[in-house]
PDB file of N, CA, C and O in Angstrom, chain B, residues numbered from 101:
ATOM      1  N   UNK B 101       0.855  -1.162   0.000  1.00  0.00           N
ATOM      2  CA  UNK B 101       0.000   0.000   0.000  1.00  0.00           C
ATOM      3  C   UNK B 101       0.908   1.233   0.000  1.00  0.00           C
ATOM      4  O   UNK B 101       1.811   1.352   0.828  1.00  0.00           O
ATOM      5  N   UNK B 102       0.659   2.131  -0.922  1.00  0.00           N
ATOM      6  CA  UNK B 102       1.482   3.335  -1.025  1.00  0.00           C
ATOM      7  C   UNK B 102       0.594   4.550  -0.855  1.00  0.00           C
ATOM      8  O   UNK B 102      -0.610   4.498  -1.104  1.00  0.00           O
ATOM      9  N   UNK B 103       1.198   5.631  -0.433  1.00  0.00           N
ATOM     10  CA  UNK B 103       0.482   6.903  -0.334  1.00  0.00           C
ATOM     11  C   UNK B 103       1.177   7.896  -1.232  1.00  0.00           C
ATOM     12  O   UNK B 103       2.388   7.840  -1.444  1.00  0.00           O
ATOM     13  N   UNK B 104       0.392   8.789  -1.744  1.00  0.00           N
ATOM     14  CA  UNK B 104       0.967   9.841  -2.576  1.00  0.00           C
ATOM     15  C   UNK B 104       1.362  10.999  -1.680  1.00  0.00           C
ATOM     16  O   UNK B 104       0.582  11.427  -0.829  1.00  0.00           O
ATOM     17  N   UNK B 105       2.530  11.490  -1.864  1.00  0.00           N
ATOM     18  CA  UNK B 105       3.030  12.594  -1.076  1.00  0.00           C
ATOM     19  C   UNK B 105       3.031  13.823  -1.971  1.00  0.00           C
ATOM     20  O   UNK B 105       3.657  13.838  -3.031  1.00  0.00           O
ATOM     21  N   UNK B 106       2.319  14.854  -1.526  1.00  0.00           N
ATOM     22  CA  UNK B 106       2.239  16.070  -2.319  1.00  0.00           C
ATOM     23  C   UNK B 106       3.239  17.060  -1.763  1.00  0.00           C
ATOM     24  O   UNK B 106       3.213  17.388  -0.576  1.00  0.00           O
ATOM     25  N   UNK B 107       4.112  17.529  -2.619  1.00  0.00           N
ATOM     26  CA  UNK B 107       5.085  18.523  -2.202  1.00  0.00           C
ATOM     27  C   UNK B 107       4.737  19.827  -2.884  1.00  0.00           C
ATOM     28  O   UNK B 107       4.348  19.852  -4.051  1.00  0.00           O
ATOM     29  N   UNK B 108       4.880  20.905  -2.144  1.00  0.00           N
ATOM     30  CA  UNK B 108       4.586  22.210  -2.694  1.00  0.00           C
ATOM     31  C   UNK B 108       3.379  22.826  -1.993  1.00  0.00           C
ATOM     32  O   UNK B 108       2.790  22.197  -1.114  1.00  0.00           O
ATOM     33  N   UNK B 109       3.008  24.034  -2.366  1.00  0.00           N
ATOM     34  CA  UNK B 109       1.888  24.714  -1.692  1.00  0.00           C
ATOM     35  C   UNK B 109       0.558  24.018  -1.994  1.00  0.00           C
ATOM     36  O   UNK B 109       0.328  23.498  -3.085  1.00  0.00           O
ATOM     37  N   UNK B 110      -0.296  24.034  -0.981  1.00  0.00           N
ATOM     38  CA  UNK B 110      -1.618  23.445  -1.150  1.00  0.00           C
ATOM     39  C   UNK B 110      -2.513  24.422  -1.888  1.00  0.00           C
ATOM     40  O   UNK B 110      -2.376  25.637  -1.746  1.00  0.00           O
ATOM     41  N   UNK B 111      -3.415  23.891  -2.661  1.00  0.00           N
ATOM     42  CA  UNK B 111      -4.360  24.742  -3.379  1.00  0.00           C
ATOM     43  C   UNK B 111      -5.518  25.090  -2.446  1.00  0.00           C
ATOM     44  O   UNK B 111      -5.966  24.267  -1.649  1.00  0.00           O
ATOM     45  N   UNK B 112      -5.980  26.301  -2.565  1.00  0.00           N
ATOM     46  CA  UNK B 112      -7.112  26.732  -1.754  1.00  0.00           C
ATOM     47  C   UNK B 112      -8.374  26.061  -2.274  1.00  0.00           C
ATOM     48  O   UNK B 112      -8.589  25.944  -3.480  1.00  0.00           O
ATOM     49  N   UNK B 113      -9.189  25.630  -1.343  1.00  0.00           N
ATOM     50  CA  UNK B 113     -10.444  24.993  -1.723  1.00  0.00           C
ATOM     51  C   UNK B 113     -11.366  26.051  -2.314  1.00  0.00           C
ATOM     52  O   UNK B 113     -11.382  27.189  -1.845  1.00  0.00           O
ATOM     53  N   UNK B 114     -12.116  25.697  -3.315  1.00  0.00           N
ATOM     54  CA  UNK B 114     -13.036  26.686  -3.885  1.00  0.00           C
ATOM     55  C   UNK B 114     -14.111  27.038  -2.867  1.00  0.00           C
ATOM     56  O   UNK B 114     -14.676  26.166  -2.207  1.00  0.00           O
ATOM     57  N   UNK B 115     -14.378  28.325  -2.756  1.00  0.00           N
ATOM     58  CA  UNK B 115     -15.394  28.779  -1.807  1.00  0.00           C
ATOM     59  C   UNK B 115     -16.720  28.913  -2.541  1.00  0.00           C
ATOM     60  O   UNK B 115     -16.808  29.470  -3.636  1.00  0.00           O
ATOM     61  N   UNK B 116     -17.722  28.390  -1.905  1.00  0.00           N
ATOM     62  CA  UNK B 116     -19.065  28.477  -2.467  1.00  0.00           C
ATOM     63  C   UNK B 116     -19.843  29.452  -1.601  1.00  0.00           C
ATOM     64  O   UNK B 116     -19.943  29.274  -0.387  1.00  0.00           O
ATOM     65  N   UNK B 117     -20.383  30.461  -2.217  1.00  0.00           N
ATOM     66  CA  UNK B 117     -21.145  31.453  -1.476  1.00  0.00           C
ATOM     67  C   UNK B 117     -22.436  30.800  -0.976  1.00  0.00           C
ATOM     68  O   UNK B 117     -23.137  30.137  -1.740  1.00  0.00           O
ATOM     69  N   UNK B 118     -22.747  30.994   0.322  1.00  0.00           N
ATOM     70  CA  UNK B 118     -23.973  30.393   0.836  1.00  0.00           C
ATOM     71  C   UNK B 118     -25.198  31.028   0.171  1.00  0.00           C
ATOM     72  O   UNK B 118     -25.237  32.233  -0.081  1.00  0.00           O
ATOM     73  N   UNK B 119     -26.167  30.206  -0.098  1.00  0.00           N
ATOM     74  CA  UNK B 119     -27.385  30.707  -0.729  1.00  0.00           C
ATOM     75  C   UNK B 119     -28.130  31.581   0.256  1.00  0.00           C
ATOM     76  O   UNK B 119     -28.110  31.322   1.459  1.00  0.00           O
ATOM     77  N   UNK B 120     -28.777  32.598  -0.236  1.00  0.00           N
ATOM     78  CA  UNK B 120     -29.539  33.493   0.608  1.00  0.00           C
ATOM     79  C   UNK B 120     -30.739  32.744   1.163  1.00  0.00           C
ATOM     80  O   UNK B 120     -31.434  32.033   0.437  1.00  0.00           O
ATOM     81  N   UNK B 121     -30.974  32.913   2.467  1.00  0.00           N
ATOM     82  CA  UNK B 121     -32.081  32.218   3.107  1.00  0.00           C
ATOM     83  C   UNK B 121     -33.403  32.848   2.706  1.00  0.00           C
ATOM     84  O   UNK B 121     -33.490  34.059   2.504  1.00  0.00           O
ATOM     85  N   UNK B 122     -34.419  32.029   2.594  1.00  0.00           N
ATOM     86  CA  UNK B 122     -35.746  32.550   2.283  1.00  0.00           C
ATOM     87  C   UNK B 122     -36.287  33.259   3.518  1.00  0.00           C
ATOM     88  O   UNK B 122     -35.724  33.136   4.606  1.00  0.00           O
ATOM     89  N   UNK B 123     -37.374  33.996   3.352  1.00  0.00           N
ATOM     90  CA  UNK B 123     -37.923  34.751   4.474  1.00  0.00           C
ATOM     91  C   UNK B 123     -38.456  33.795   5.545  1.00  0.00           C
ATOM     92  O   UNK B 123     -38.438  34.129   6.730  1.00  0.00           O
ATOM     93  N   UNK B 124     -38.922  32.623   5.148  1.00  0.00           N
ATOM     94  CA  UNK B 124     -39.397  31.645   6.135  1.00  0.00           C
ATOM     95  C   UNK B 124     -38.234  31.103   6.971  1.00  0.00           C
ATOM     96  O   UNK B 124     -38.352  30.954   8.187  1.00  0.00           O
ATOM     97  N   UNK B 125     -37.121  30.814   6.313  1.00  0.00           N
ATOM     98  CA  UNK B 125     -35.952  30.328   7.042  1.00  0.00           C
ATOM     99  C   UNK B 125     -35.392  31.409   7.958  1.00  0.00           C
ATOM    100  O   UNK B 125     -34.959  31.114   9.072  1.00  0.00           O
ATOM    101  N   UNK B 126     -35.397  32.658   7.497  1.00  0.00           N
ATOM    102  CA  UNK B 126     -34.938  33.759   8.341  1.00  0.00           C
ATOM    103  C   UNK B 126     -35.835  33.904   9.567  1.00  0.00           C
ATOM    104  O   UNK B 126     -35.349  34.110  10.679  1.00  0.00           O
ATOM    105  N   UNK B 127     -37.147  33.797   9.355  1.00  0.00           N
ATOM    106  CA  UNK B 127     -38.090  33.901  10.465  1.00  0.00           C
ATOM    107  C   UNK B 127     -37.883  32.751  11.450  1.00  0.00           C
ATOM    108  O   UNK B 127     -37.919  32.956  12.663  1.00  0.00           O
ATOM    109  N   UNK B 128     -37.666  31.538  10.926  1.00  0.00           N
ATOM    110  CA  UNK B 128     -37.437  30.377  11.787  1.00  0.00           C
ATOM    111  C   UNK B 128     -36.163  30.566  12.604  1.00  0.00           C
ATOM    112  O   UNK B 128     -36.137  30.225  13.786  1.00  0.00           O
ATOM    113  N   UNK B 129     -35.111  31.101  11.996  1.00  0.00           N
ATOM    114  CA  UNK B 129     -33.862  31.343  12.736  1.00  0.00           C
ATOM    115  C   UNK B 129     -34.052  32.404  13.814  1.00  0.00           C
ATOM    116  O   UNK B 129     -33.543  32.262  14.926  1.00  0.00           O
ATOM    117  N   UNK B 130     -34.787  33.469  13.483  1.00  0.00           N
ATOM    118  CA  UNK B 130     -35.045  34.503  14.488  1.00  0.00           C
ATOM    119  C   UNK B 130     -35.852  33.937  15.646  1.00  0.00           C
ATOM    120  O   UNK B 130     -35.567  34.227  16.809  1.00  0.00           O
ATOM    121  N   UNK B 131     -36.862  33.129  15.328  1.00  0.00           N
ATOM    122  CA  UNK B 131     -37.692  32.527  16.364  1.00  0.00           C
ATOM    123  C   UNK B 131     -36.860  31.599  17.243  1.00  0.00           C
ATOM    124  O   UNK B 131     -37.008  31.607  18.465  1.00  0.00           O
ATOM    125  N   UNK B 132     -35.992  30.802  16.635  1.00  0.00           N
ATOM    126  CA  UNK B 132     -35.147  29.880  17.397  1.00  0.00           C
ATOM    127  C   UNK B 132     -34.239  30.658  18.341  1.00  0.00           C
ATOM    128  O   UNK B 132     -34.083  30.276  19.501  1.00  0.00           O
ATOM    129  N   UNK B 133     -33.638  31.748  17.857  1.00  0.00           N
ATOM    130  CA  UNK B 133     -32.781  32.570  18.715  1.00  0.00           C
ATOM    131  C   UNK B 133     -33.577  33.200  19.843  1.00  0.00           C
ATOM    132  O   UNK B 133     -33.111  33.253  20.981  1.00  0.00           O
ATOM    133  N   UNK B 134     -34.783  33.683  19.531  1.00  0.00           N
ATOM    134  CA  UNK B 134     -35.610  34.322  20.550  1.00  0.00           C
ATOM    135  C   UNK B 134     -36.024  33.319  21.619  1.00  0.00           C
ATOM    136  O   UNK B 134     -36.021  33.646  22.806  1.00  0.00           O
ATOM    137  N   UNK B 135     -36.378  32.107  21.215  1.00  0.00           N
ATOM    138  CA  UNK B 135     -36.780  31.087  22.181  1.00  0.00           C
ATOM    139  C   UNK B 135     -35.617  30.761  23.104  1.00  0.00           C
ATOM    140  O   UNK B 135     -35.810  30.658  24.315  1.00  0.00           O
ATOM    141  N   UNK B 136     -34.419  30.597  22.563  1.00  0.00           N
ATOM    142  CA  UNK B 136     -33.238  30.327  23.395  1.00  0.00           C
ATOM    143  C   UNK B 136     -32.982  31.481  24.357  1.00  0.00           C
ATOM    144  O   UNK B 136     -32.691  31.265  25.534  1.00  0.00           O
ATOM    145  N   UNK B 137     -33.091  32.710  23.850  1.00  0.00           N
ATOM    146  CA  UNK B 137     -32.860  33.889  24.689  1.00  0.00           C
ATOM    147  C   UNK B 137     -33.878  33.936  25.824  1.00  0.00           C
ATOM    148  O   UNK B 137     -33.515  34.190  26.972  1.00  0.00           O
ATOM    149  N   UNK B 138     -35.160  33.690  25.508  1.00  0.00           N
ATOM    150  CA  UNK B 138     -36.188  33.718  26.538  1.00  0.00           C
ATOM    151  C   UNK B 138     -35.983  32.610  27.560  1.00  0.00           C
ATOM    152  O   UNK B 138     -36.230  32.813  28.749  1.00  0.00           O
ATOM    153  N   UNK B 139     -35.540  31.455  27.118  1.00  0.00           N
ATOM    154  CA  UNK B 139     -35.299  30.339  28.035  1.00  0.00           C
ATOM    155  C   UNK B 139     -34.164  30.678  28.998  1.00  0.00           C
ATOM    156  O   UNK B 139     -34.283  30.452  30.202  1.00  0.00           O
ATOM    157  N   UNK B 140     -33.078  31.212  28.479  1.00  0.00           N
ATOM    158  CA  UNK B 140     -31.943  31.591  29.335  1.00  0.00           C
ATOM    159  C   UNK B 140     -32.351  32.710  30.286  1.00  0.00           C
ATOM    160  O   UNK B 140     -32.012  32.689  31.469  1.00  0.00           O
ATOM    161  N   UNK B 141     -33.080  33.683  29.757  1.00  0.00           N
ATOM    162  CA  UNK B 141     -33.535  34.793  30.591  1.00  0.00           C
ATOM    163  C   UNK B 141     -34.454  34.299  31.702  1.00  0.00           C
ATOM    164  O   UNK B 141     -34.394  34.790  32.829  1.00  0.00           O
ATOM    165  N   UNK B 142     -35.303  33.325  31.381  1.00  0.00           N
ATOM    166  CA  UNK B 142     -36.189  32.759  32.394  1.00  0.00           C
ATOM    167  C   UNK B 142     -35.425  32.055  33.493  1.00  0.00           C
ATOM    168  O   UNK B 142     -35.763  32.192  34.669  1.00  0.00           O
ATOM    169  N   UNK B 143     -34.380  31.291  33.122  1.00  0.00           N
ATOM    170  CA  UNK B 143     -33.581  30.595  34.122  1.00  0.00           C
ATOM    171  C   UNK B 143     -32.842  31.564  35.027  1.00  0.00           C
ATOM    172  O   UNK B 143     -32.490  31.214  36.154  1.00  0.00           O
ATOM    173  N   UNK B 144     -32.604  32.768  34.551  1.00  0.00           N
ATOM    174  CA  UNK B 144     -31.914  33.771  35.371  1.00  0.00           C
ATOM    175  C   UNK B 144     -32.920  34.577  36.189  1.00  0.00           C
ATOM    176  O   UNK B 144     -32.725  34.786  37.386  1.00  0.00           O
ATOM    177  N   UNK B 145     -34.000  35.031  35.540  1.00  0.00           N
ATOM    178  CA  UNK B 145     -34.921  35.954  36.204  1.00  0.00           C
ATOM    179  C   UNK B 145     -35.834  35.296  37.230  1.00  0.00           C
ATOM    180  O   UNK B 145     -36.137  35.915  38.249  1.00  0.00           O
ATOM    181  N   UNK B 146     -36.280  34.072  37.001  1.00  0.00           N
ATOM    182  CA  UNK B 146     -37.212  33.440  37.938  1.00  0.00           C
ATOM    183  C   UNK B 146     -36.592  33.288  39.328  1.00  0.00           C
ATOM    184  O   UNK B 146     -37.238  33.661  40.307  1.00  0.00           O
ATOM    185  N   UNK B 147     -35.382  32.766  39.462  1.00  0.00           N
ATOM    186  CA  UNK B 147     -34.804  32.713  40.819  1.00  0.00           C
ATOM    187  C   UNK B 147     -34.598  34.097  41.429  1.00  0.00           C
ATOM    188  O   UNK B 147     -34.775  34.278  42.633  1.00  0.00           O
ATOM    189  N   UNK B 148     -34.229  35.059  40.611  1.00  0.00           N
ATOM    190  CA  UNK B 148     -34.043  36.422  41.129  1.00  0.00           C
ATOM    191  C   UNK B 148     -35.361  36.971  41.650  1.00  0.00           C
ATOM    192  O   UNK B 148     -35.389  37.610  42.702  1.00  0.00           O
ATOM    193  N   UNK B 149     -36.455  36.734  40.933  1.00  0.00           N
ATOM    194  CA  UNK B 149     -37.773  37.213  41.360  1.00  0.00           C
ATOM    195  C   UNK B 149     -38.219  36.500  42.630  1.00  0.00           C
ATOM    196  O   UNK B 149     -38.767  37.137  43.530  1.00  0.00           O
ATOM    197  N   UNK B 150     -37.994  35.191  42.722  1.00  0.00           N
ATOM    198  CA  UNK B 150     -38.409  34.439  43.913  1.00  0.00           C
ATOM    199  C   UNK B 150     -37.638  34.913  45.140  1.00  0.00           C
ATOM    200  O   UNK B 150     -38.231  35.175  46.186  1.00  0.00           O
ATOM    201  N   UNK B 151     -36.327  35.021  45.014  1.00  0.00           N
ATOM    202  CA  UNK B 151     -35.516  35.465  46.154  1.00  0.00           C
ATOM    203  C   UNK B 151     -35.842  36.912  46.513  1.00  0.00           C
ATOM    204  O   UNK B 151     -35.928  37.257  47.691  1.00  0.00           O
ATOM    205  N   UNK B 152     -36.023  37.755  45.504  1.00  0.00           N
ATOM    206  CA  UNK B 152     -36.378  39.149  45.762  1.00  0.00           C
ATOM    207  C   UNK B 152     -37.729  39.282  46.443  1.00  0.00           C
ATOM    208  O   UNK B 152     -37.902  40.143  47.307  1.00  0.00           O
ATOM    209  N   UNK B 153     -38.689  38.444  46.069  1.00  0.00           N
ATOM    210  CA  UNK B 153     -40.003  38.473  46.720  1.00  0.00           C
ATOM    211  C   UNK B 153     -39.890  38.060  48.184  1.00  0.00           C
ATOM    212  O   UNK B 153     -40.536  38.645  49.053  1.00  0.00           O
ATOM    213  N   UNK B 154     -39.065  37.049  48.450  1.00  0.00           N
ATOM    214  CA  UNK B 154     -38.861  36.624  49.839  1.00  0.00           C
ATOM    215  C   UNK B 154     -38.237  37.756  50.654  1.00  0.00           C
ATOM    216  O   UNK B 154     -38.683  38.044  51.764  1.00  0.00           O
ATOM    217  N   UNK B 155     -37.217  38.390  50.109  1.00  0.00           N
ATOM    218  CA  UNK B 155     -36.579  39.500  50.834  1.00  0.00           C
ATOM    219  C   UNK B 155     -37.549  40.660  51.041  1.00  0.00           C
ATOM    220  O   UNK B 155     -37.536  41.299  52.093  1.00  0.00           O
ATOM    221  N   UNK B 156     -38.381  40.932  50.052  1.00  0.00           N
ATOM    222  CA  UNK B 156     -39.370  42.000  50.185  1.00  0.00           C
ATOM    223  C   UNK B 156     -40.368  41.664  51.286  1.00  0.00           C
ATOM    224  O   UNK B 156     -40.705  42.528  52.096  1.00  0.00           O
ATOM    225  N   UNK B 157     -40.845  40.420  51.327  1.00  0.00           N
ATOM    226  CA  UNK B 157     -41.783  40.013  52.375  1.00  0.00           C
ATOM    227  C   UNK B 157     -41.117  40.079  53.751  1.00  0.00           C
ATOM    228  O   UNK B 157     -41.730  40.538  54.715  1.00  0.00           O
ATOM    229  N   UNK B 158     -39.868  39.624  53.845  1.00  0.00           N
ATOM    230  CA  UNK B 158     -39.135  39.707  55.117  1.00  0.00           C
ATOM    231  C   UNK B 158     -39.001  41.166  55.566  1.00  0.00           C
ATOM    232  O   UNK B 158     -39.195  41.485  56.739  1.00  0.00           O
ATOM    233  N   UNK B 159     -38.672  42.031  54.630  1.00  0.00           N
ATOM    234  CA  UNK B 159     -38.518  43.446  54.961  1.00  0.00           C
ATOM    235  C   UNK B 159     -39.821  44.077  55.412  1.00  0.00           C
ATOM    236  O   UNK B 159     -39.837  44.866  56.357  1.00  0.00           O
ATOM    237  N   UNK B 160     -40.914  43.736  54.745  1.00  0.00           N
ATOM    238  CA  UNK B 160     -42.214  44.290  55.135  1.00  0.00           C
ATOM    239  C   UNK B 160     -42.634  43.775  56.509  1.00  0.00           C
ATOM    240  O   UNK B 160     -43.161  44.534  57.322  1.00  0.00           O
ATOM    241  N   UNK B 161     -42.402  42.485  56.772  1.00  0.00           N
ATOM    242  CA  UNK B 161     -42.753  41.953  58.092  1.00  0.00           C
ATOM    243  C   UNK B 161     -41.869  42.557  59.179  1.00  0.00           C
ATOM    244  O   UNK B 161     -42.343  42.812  60.285  1.00  0.00           O
ATOM    245  N   UNK B 162     -40.603  42.786  58.883  1.00  0.00           N
ATOM    246  CA  UNK B 162     -39.703  43.420  59.859  1.00  0.00           C
ATOM    247  C   UNK B 162     -40.141  44.855  60.130  1.00  0.00           C
ATOM    248  O   UNK B 162     -40.034  45.334  61.259  1.00  0.00           O
ATOM    249  N   UNK B 163     -40.637  45.545  59.097  1.00  0.00           N
ATOM    250  CA  UNK B 163     -41.098  46.920  59.280  1.00  0.00           C
ATOM    251  C   UNK B 163     -42.339  46.959  60.168  1.00  0.00           C
ATOM    252  O   UNK B 163     -42.544  47.922  60.906  1.00  0.00           O
ATOM    253  N   UNK B 164     -43.158  45.928  60.101  1.00  0.00           N
ATOM    254  CA  UNK B 164     -44.366  45.869  60.920  1.00  0.00           C
ATOM    255  C   UNK B 164     -44.031  45.380  62.327  1.00  0.00           C
ATOM    256  O   UNK B 164     -44.781  45.633  63.270  1.00  0.00           O
ATOM    257  N   UNK B 165     -42.906  44.680  62.466  1.00  0.00           N
ATOM    258  CA  UNK B 165     -42.465  44.236  63.774  1.00  0.00           C
ATOM    259  C   UNK B 165     -42.720  42.762  64.029  1.00  0.00           C
ATOM    260  O   UNK B 165     -42.843  42.353  65.184  1.00  0.00           O
ATOM    261  N   UNK B 166     -42.802  41.968  62.997  1.00  0.00           N
ATOM    262  CA  UNK B 166     -43.024  40.534  63.160  1.00  0.00           C
ATOM    263  C   UNK B 166     -42.104  39.768  62.217  1.00  0.00           C
ATOM    264  O   UNK B 166     -41.267  40.369  61.543  1.00  0.00           O
ATOM    265  N   UNK B 167     -42.253  38.458  62.166  1.00  0.00           N
ATOM    266  CA  UNK B 167     -41.440  37.644  61.284  1.00  0.00           C
ATOM    267  C   UNK B 167     -42.258  36.437  60.846  1.00  0.00           C
ATOM    268  O   UNK B 167     -43.356  36.195  61.347  1.00  0.00           O
ATOM    269  N   UNK B 168     -41.697  35.683  59.896  1.00  0.00           N
ATOM    270  CA  UNK B 168     -42.378  34.481  59.425  1.00  0.00           C
ATOM    271  C   UNK B 168     -42.524  33.463  60.546  1.00  0.00           C
ATOM    272  O   UNK B 168     -43.557  32.804  60.661  1.00  0.00           O
ATOM    273  N   UNK B 169     -41.489  33.334  61.374  1.00  0.00           N
ATOM    274  CA  UNK B 169     -41.552  32.355  62.456  1.00  0.00           C
ATOM    275  C   UNK B 169     -42.620  32.730  63.481  1.00  0.00           C
ATOM    276  O   UNK B 169     -43.302  31.849  64.005  1.00  0.00           O
ATOM    277  N   UNK B 170     -42.777  34.015  63.776  1.00  0.00           N
ATOM    278  CA  UNK B 170     -43.809  34.445  64.721  1.00  0.00           C
ATOM    279  C   UNK B 170     -45.206  34.169  64.152  1.00  0.00           C
ATOM    280  O   UNK B 170     -46.101  33.744  64.882  1.00  0.00           O
ATOM    281  N   UNK B 171     -45.386  34.407  62.876  1.00  0.00           N
ATOM    282  CA  UNK B 171     -46.675  34.129  62.241  1.00  0.00           C
ATOM    283  C   UNK B 171     -46.943  32.633  62.241  1.00  0.00           C
ATOM    284  O   UNK B 171     -48.060  32.204  62.530  1.00  0.00           O
ATOM    285  N   UNK B 172     -45.919  31.825  61.916  1.00  0.00           N
ATOM    286  CA  UNK B 172     -46.080  30.369  61.907  1.00  0.00           C
ATOM    287  C   UNK B 172     -46.410  29.846  63.302  1.00  0.00           C
ATOM    288  O   UNK B 172     -47.269  28.977  63.452  1.00  0.00           O
ATOM    289  N   UNK B 173     -45.727  30.374  64.330  1.00  0.00           N
ATOM    290  CA  UNK B 173     -46.030  29.954  65.706  1.00  0.00           C
ATOM    291  C   UNK B 173     -47.450  30.343  66.098  1.00  0.00           C
ATOM    292  O   UNK B 173     -48.129  29.568  66.772  1.00  0.00           O
ATOM    293  N   UNK B 174     -47.906  31.497  65.701  1.00  0.00           N
ATOM    294  CA  UNK B 174     -49.282  31.913  65.991  1.00  0.00           C
ATOM    295  C   UNK B 174     -50.295  31.010  65.303  1.00  0.00           C
ATOM    296  O   UNK B 174     -51.311  30.648  65.897  1.00  0.00           O
ATOM    297  N   UNK B 175     -50.021  30.640  64.039  1.00  0.00           N
ATOM    298  CA  UNK B 175     -50.943  29.747  63.336  1.00  0.00           C
ATOM    299  C   UNK B 175     -50.973  28.359  63.963  1.00  0.00           C
ATOM    300  O   UNK B 175     -52.040  27.751  64.055  1.00  0.00           O
ATOM    301  N   UNK B 176     -49.826  27.847  64.396  1.00  0.00           N
ATOM    302  CA  UNK B 176     -49.828  26.532  65.046  1.00  0.00           C
ATOM    303  C   UNK B 176     -50.563  26.581  66.376  1.00  0.00           C
ATOM    304  O   UNK B 176     -51.236  25.617  66.740  1.00  0.00           O
ATOM    305  N   UNK B 177     -50.450  27.667  67.099  1.00  0.00           N
ATOM    306  CA  UNK B 177     -51.177  27.820  68.366  1.00  0.00           C
ATOM    307  C   UNK B 177     -52.679  27.849  68.109  1.00  0.00           C
ATOM    308  O   UNK B 177     -53.446  27.219  68.838  1.00  0.00           O
ATOM    309  N   UNK B 178     -53.097  28.563  67.094  1.00  0.00           N
ATOM    310  CA  UNK B 178     -54.532  28.638  66.757  1.00  0.00           C
ATOM    311  C   UNK B 178     -55.058  27.261  66.364  1.00  0.00           C
ATOM    312  O   UNK B 178     -56.129  26.855  66.815  1.00  0.00           O
ATOM    313  N   UNK B 179     -54.301  26.529  65.516  1.00  0.00           N
ATOM    314  CA  UNK B 179     -54.775  25.218  65.061  1.00  0.00           C
ATOM    315  C   UNK B 179     -54.766  24.186  66.189  1.00  0.00           C
ATOM    316  O   UNK B 179     -55.589  23.270  66.173  1.00  0.00           O
ATOM    317  N   UNK B 180     -53.869  24.302  67.161  1.00  0.00           N
ATOM    318  CA  UNK B 180     -53.865  23.379  68.294  1.00  0.00           C
ATOM    319  C   UNK B 180     -55.030  23.616  69.227  1.00  0.00           C
ATOM    320  O   UNK B 180     -55.491  22.683  69.886  1.00  0.00           O
ATOM    321  N   UNK B 181     -55.518  24.845  69.298  1.00  0.00           N
ATOM    322  CA  UNK B 181     -56.624  25.177  70.197  1.00  0.00           C
ATOM    323  C   UNK B 181     -57.985  24.918  69.573  1.00  0.00           C
ATOM    324  O   UNK B 181     -59.005  25.082  70.241  1.00  0.00           O
ATOM    325  N   UNK B 182     -58.025  24.525  68.332  1.00  0.00           N
ATOM    326  CA  UNK B 182     -59.307  24.236  67.695  1.00  0.00           C
ATOM    327  C   UNK B 182     -59.826  22.902  68.043  1.00  0.00           C
ATOM    328  O   UNK B 182     -60.900  22.518  67.580  1.00  0.00           O
TER     329      UNK B 182
END
């Protein structure tokens, strides 16, 4: 078994210009990018909103002078006395 050895500069491969995408393909690509962007944004924003809501509730309860544990203890006391 023999191999051919090429000596000298390599020839550049012919470049083929990509065909222009149709408007449907362009729309599909835009939609695909938007869906990915929304998915990533959702994975970032949902935890931020949940944690921020918890901190906001904690802050409001602290401003009123109570806490989640005090409310929970009051509810358990009420349910035990029923």
